[in-house]
LUMBAGU-455267 format. One record per residue: x, y, z of N, C-alpha, C in turn. Coordinates in steps of 0.001 Angstrom, whole numbers, padded with zeros to 6 digits, always signed. Layout:
N
XYZXYZXYZ
...
//
This chain:
94
-015790+006558-000855-015355+006281-002207-015721+004842-002558
-016191+004666-003741-016609+003344-004195-015442+002367-004201
-014325+002814-004694-013164+001936-004825-012625+001475-003478
-012794+002274-002445-012243+001926-001137-012928+000702-000522
-014161+000411-000957-014836-000788-000447-014349-002057-001125
-013671-001923-002255-013252-003085-003028-011808-003497-002758
-011062-002677-002029-009642-002957-001810-009365-003155-000330
-008159-003615-000024-007769-003860+001353-007473-002576+002117
-007163-002748+003391-006931-001605+004282-005712-000792+003843
-004693-001472+003387-003476-000765+002963-003757+000162+001781
-004505-000355+000797-004828+000459-000365-005832+001552-000015
-006697+001287+000975-007623+002319+001427-006869+003522+001983
-005827+003251+002754-005014+004344+003293-004344+005118+002162
-003845+004393+001178-003205+005056+000038-004196+005887-000764
-005405+005369-000950-006435+006125-001669-006844+007373-000901
-006944+007258+000415-007293+008417+001231-006202+009481+001134
-004951+009054+001148-003841+009999+001022-003844+010646-000356
-004077+009866-001392-004137+010395-002755-005278+011401-002899
-006424+011104-002321-007563+012028-002373-007234+013328-001651
-006559+013232-000504-006187+014437+000231-005196+015281-000568
-004211+014639-001191-003226+015368-001985-003907+016062-003173
-004838+015374-003814-005559+015971-004949-006396+017174-004500
-007065+017053-003356-007867+018174-002858-006998+019373-002504
-005892+019110-001831-005008+020205-001444-004421+020871-002687
-004022+020069-003679-003480+020640-004918-004523+021517-005603
-005762+021057-005668-006831+021846-006278-007020+023167-005551
-007096+023117-004223-007345+024343-003467-006149+025281-003470
-004936+024752-003571-003760+025623-003668-003764+026357-005010
-004100+025648-006086-004203+026302-007402-005325+027338-007388
-006457+026987-006801-007567+027938-006714-007167+029151-005875
-006429+028928-004804-005951+030032-003965-005044+030962-004762
-004080+030382-005489-003114+031195-006235-003795+032004-007340
-004676+031374-008089-005324+032099-009189-006298+033154-008674
-007034+032850-007619-007974+033839-007097-007248+034977-006387
-006103+034695-005793-005317+035758-005184-004794+036712-006252
-004359+036150-007376-003895+037001-008478-005048+037841-009048
-006209+037229-009199-007384+037959-009665-007723+039098-008709
-007685+038822-007433-007968+039839-006426-006950+040981-006509
-005678+040641-006661-004627+041663-006763-004796+042515-008026
-005128+041865-009141-005357+042609-010380-006529+043578-010238
-007570+043143-009579-008719+044027-009374-008378+045163-008421
-007540+044886-007433-007120+045924-006506-006302+046997-007226
-005397+046560-008103-004564+047507-008835-005357+048278-009887
-006370+047663-010456-007156+048299-011509-008240+049222-011001
-008449+049244-009689-009471+050087-009076-010855+049806-009671
-011145+048536-009876-012468+048143-010377-013487+048248-009252
-014684+048646-009616-015761+048742-008638-016904+047827-009053
-017539+047256-008063-018667+046370-008325-019906+047213-008617
-021053+046567-008647-022295+047282-008916-022686+048199-007759
-022117+047926-006610-022340+048801-005461-021277+049891-005523
-021637+051141-005624-020661+052211-005874-019561+052339-004822
-019828+052000-003584-018847+052193-002528-018024+050937-002233
-018259+049845-002967-017590+048582-002669-016688+048158-003826
-015371+048168-003649-014472+047720-004719-014631+046227-004991
-014371+045809-006221-014475+044398-006601-013552+043508-005792
-012363+043988-005477-011399+043129-004802-011871+042723-003409
-012746+043527-002800-013286+043165-001483-014153+041914-001607
-014959+041872-002640-015805+040702-002881-014952+039511-003304
-013981+039747-004169-013128+038685-004689-012192+038126-003621
-011941+038857-002568-011054+038392-001502-011598+037151-000803
-012887+036908-000935-013457+035711-000312-012986+034430-001005
-012624+034508-002277-012176+033310-002997-010859+032742-002464
-009789+033544-002330-008571+032959-001772-008742+032528-000326
-009532+033262+000428-009758+032884+001818-010479+031541+001910
-011521+031356+001124-012260+030090+001125-011390+028941+000632
-010552+029190-000361-009662+028145-000867-008656+027728+000183
-008083+028686+000871-007107+028382+001906-007743+027610+003059
-008907+028048+003496-009592+027348+004580-010019+025938+004168
-010403+025756+002922-010797+024434+002433-009601+023490+002374
-008444+023991+001958-007234+023160+001927-006845+022737+003344
-006935+023664+004277-006618+023329+005676-007589+022289+006206
-008860+022434+005881-009871+021467+006349-009671+020093+005718
-009228+020048+004464-008966+018760+003810-007847+018017+004533
-006791+018714+004882-005684+018083+005614-006152+017666+007004
-006936+018505+007648-007436+018181+008980-008325+016932+008959
-009217+016836+007967-010099+015665+007855-009291+014403+007575
-008274+014511+006731-007409+013364+006441-006690+012925+007710
-006184+013882+008458-005442+013564+009677-006360+012909+010719
-007579+013427+010863-008531+012839+011805-008904+011417+011399
-009109+011192+010102-009422+009848+009618-008269+008889+009835
-007078+009373+009613-005894+008529+009817-005755+008155+011300
-005982+009130+012162-005885+008875+013595-006959+007897+014059
-008173+008055+013530-009276+007164+013908-008997+005738+013449
-008421+005602+012250-008080+004261+011771-006990+003628+012629
-006005+004420+013058-004941+003886+013897-005481+003471+015256
-006378+004253+015819-006981+003889+017103-007846+002649+016966
-008542+002536+015836-009344+001349+015579-008499+000095+015448
-007345+000216+014811-006442-000920+014683-005863-001307+016027
-005568-000322+016863-004999-000593+018182-006017-001322+019054
-007280-000885+019042-008305-001543+019859-008631-002927+019311
-008559-003108+018000-008834-004419+017417-007721-005407+017760
-006494-004946+017825-005379-005826+018163-005398-006206+019633
-005851-005316+020511-005854-005615+021939-007027-006494+022330
-008054-006559+021509-009237-007378+021823-009040-008831+021529
//
């Protein structure tokens, strides 16, 4: 992030946390709306252009991808936080 190079370490941590919260919020909303879309298609018995494949099977990839992306965003934030803490510990001991 451009702004993270202009501020101190404390604000960098806050910006990283804010970015993670924004990403998780986006993916949770995407998960909820795509899950509802998938459920509506399941109830409506809609079929895609392939005669044997219902639409909800294809649409099911949206909530799954959103959920996995939210989990990965938290995981990346946690790994970055841990790496920064280890970096601070090694810098203090040197």
